[in-house]
C-alpha positions in Angstrom: 43.9 58.7 110.3 44.4 60.8 107.2 47.4 59.8 105.0 49.3 62.7 103.5 51.0 62.6 100.1 54.7 63.2 99.7 53.9 66.7 98.3 51.9 67.7 101.4 54.6 66.3 103.7 57.0 68.6 101.8 54.8 71.6 102.4 54.6 70.6 106.1 58.4 70.3 106.3 59.1 73.6 104.5 56.1 75.8 104.9 56.8 77.0 108.4 60.6 76.7 108.5 61.5 78.6 105.4 58.4 80.6 104.5 60.4 83.7 103.8 62.3 81.8 101.1 59.3 80.0 99.7 59.9 76.5 98.3 61.9 77.3 95.3 63.4 73.9 95.1 60.1 72.5 94.0 58.9 75.3 91.7 60.0 74.7 88.1 58.3 75.0 84.8 58.3 71.7 82.9 56.5 72.6 79.7 54.3 75.4 78.3 51.3 73.5 79.6 52.8 72.2 82.9 54.0 74.2 85.8 54.7 73.9 89.5 54.1 77.1 91.5 53.9 78.3 95.1 52.1 80.9 97.2 53.5 82.3 100.3 50.4 83.0 102.5 50.7 86.0 104.8 48.2 87.9 107.0 45.8 90.2 105.2 46.3 93.8 106.2 44.3 95.1 109.2 42.7 91.8 110.1 45.1 90.8 112.9 45.8 87.2 112.0 49.0 85.9 113.5 49.5 83.1 111.0 51.2 82.1 107.8 51.2 79.3 105.3 52.5 77.8 102.0 50.7 76.4 99.1 52.0 74.4 96.1 49.9 74.6 92.9 50.6 72.3 90.0 49.1 73.1 86.6 48.8 70.3 84.1 46.9 71.6 81.1 43.4 72.4 82.4 43.8 70.4 85.6 45.4 71.7 88.8 46.6 70.1 92.0 46.8 72.0 95.3 48.6 71.2 98.5 48.4 73.7 101.3 49.3 74.1 105.0 48.6 77.2 107.1 48.8 77.9 110.8 47.6 80.6 113.2 43.9 80.3 112.2 40.9 80.1 114.4 41.0 76.5 115.7 38.2 74.0 114.9 36.3 76.5 112.8 35.5 76.3 109.0 37.9 78.3 106.8 36.7 78.8 103.3 39.7 78.9 100.9 39.7 79.9 97.2 41.8 80.7 94.2 40.8 84.2 93.2 41.2 85.7 89.7 39.8 88.6 87.7 41.1 89.9 84.5 40.6 93.5 85.8 42.0 92.7 89.3 45.5 93.9 90.3 46.6 90.3 91.0 47.8 91.0 94.4 46.9 90.8 98.1 45.1 93.9 99.5 46.8 96.5 101.6 45.4 98.8 104.3 44.2 101.3 101.8 41.5 98.8 100.6 39.5 99.6 103.8 37.1 101.8 101.9 34.5 101.9 104.7 37.1 102.9 107.3 36.0 100.1 109.6 39.6 99.2 110.5 39.3 95.7 109.0 39.0 94.3 105.5 36.1 92.3 104.2 36.2 90.1 101.2 34.5 92.6 98.9 37.1 95.3 99.8 39.8 92.9 98.8 38.1 92.1 95.5 39.8 94.8 93.4 43.2 93.4 94.5 42.6 89.7 94.0 39.4 89.4 92.0 36.4 87.1 92.4 36.4 83.4 93.4 37.6 81.2 90.5 38.1 77.9 92.4 36.6 76.9 95.7 39.2 74.7 97.5 36.7 72.4 99.0 37.7 69.0 100.4 35.0 67.1 98.4 32.4 67.8 95.7 32.1 70.9 93.5 35.1 73.3 93.3 33.3 76.0 91.2 32.6 79.5 92.5 29.1 78.2 93.4 30.7 76.5 96.4 32.4 79.6 97.7 30.4 79.4 100.9 30.0 75.6 101.2 31.1 75.8 104.8 30.6 72.1 105.5 33.1 71.2 102.8 36.1 73.3 103.8 38.8 72.5 106.3 38.2 73.3 110.0 41.8 74.0 111.0 42.2 71.5 113.9 44.3 73.3 116.6 44.6 76.2 114.3 46.3 74.4 111.4 44.7 73.9 108.1 46.1 71.1 105.9 44.6 70.7 102.4 45.3 68.5 99.4 43.3 67.9 96.3 44.1 66.9 92.8 42.6 67.0 89.3 40.6 70.2 89.8 39.2 71.2 86.4 39.8 74.8 85.4 39.3 76.8 82.2 42.2 77.4 79.9 42.0 81.1 80.8 42.4 80.4 84.5 45.2 77.8 83.9 47.1 80.5 82.0 46.4 83.1 84.7 47.7 80.8 87.4 50.8 80.0 85.4 51.4 83.7 84.7 51.2 84.8 88.4 47.8 86.5 88.1 45.9 84.3 90.6 45.7 84.6 94.3 44.9 82.1 97.1 42.9 83.5 100.0 42.0 81.7 103.2 39.0 83.2 105.0 37.8 83.3 108.6 39.0 85.9 111.2 38.3 85.9 115.0 38.4 89.7 115.3 37.4 89.8 118.9 39.6 86.8 119.9 36.8 85.0 121.7 37.2 81.7 119.9 34.2 81.8 117.7 32.7 83.5 114.6 30.3 86.0 116.0 29.7 89.7 116.3 27.0 92.1 115.2 28.5 92.9 111.7 27.0 90.7 109.0 29.1 89.2 106.2 29.2 91.2 103.0 28.8 87.9 101.2 26.0 86.3 103.2 24.2 88.5 105.8 23.1 85.3 107.6 26.8 84.9 108.6 29.0 87.2 110.7 31.7 89.0 108.9 34.3 87.1 110.9 33.3 83.9 109.1 34.1 85.3 105.6 36.7 88.1 106.1 40.1 87.2 104.5 42.7 85.9 106.9 45.7 84.8 104.8 46.6 85.7 101.2 49.3 84.9 98.7 49.9 85.3 95.0 50.6 82.1 93.1 54.0 82.5 91.5 56.8 80.7 89.9 59.8 80.7 92.3 
C-alpha cells in the first residue's frame, strides 16, 4: 500500500473541503529562491468534467516538489498531467472562446494560447521533461476517479522556476470522457497524437499556480 507524505495528506484533508478558499495556510514565501504555492484545479470550459482538485508546488532554487489530489476524473484511466508555461501565453486557464473550431469542446492546442506548452510532465517515475508529455504508462490512472500524485526534486530551469514563483505557470490534468461511456474512444483523433482519441488528451482540470 502506498504511503503518503504529510504534505499529500494535507492536500487530501483540505483539497475537497475548502477548495474555494485554497490552502492559504500553507502558502508562504520563505526566501527569494524558495516558495510554497498552490493551484486550485477547476473544470476546463466546455469539457463537462464534474471534478476539482488542489495542488501544492514548492520551489527550491531550480528544484520543485508537487503534491496533488483531484477527483471527478474518468476512473482507472491514465491522466496525463503537466505544468504548462510559455512566455507568450496568457498564464491562465482557457475559457469557452478558446473553442476556435466551434466543436463545442476544447482540445489541448486550443488551450495553448492560454496556458502555453508543456514545461514539466508530472509523471510518476522517470523523465519529467516535455518529451514525456504523452508517456501514458507513467501517469496516474485515477483509481475510482481520484488522482493522487506526489513527486519531489523535479529539476527545472531558472526561467521556469521564476515563472512558477511569479504565477505564470499552469497545471493541467488531461483526459475527458465526453460521451460518458467509461472509456477513451470516439472518432475524433487527438490533436497531439492522431493514434489516440481526443478524449485521452483533452484538458479536464486546470489551475494557475499562485501564491495564496
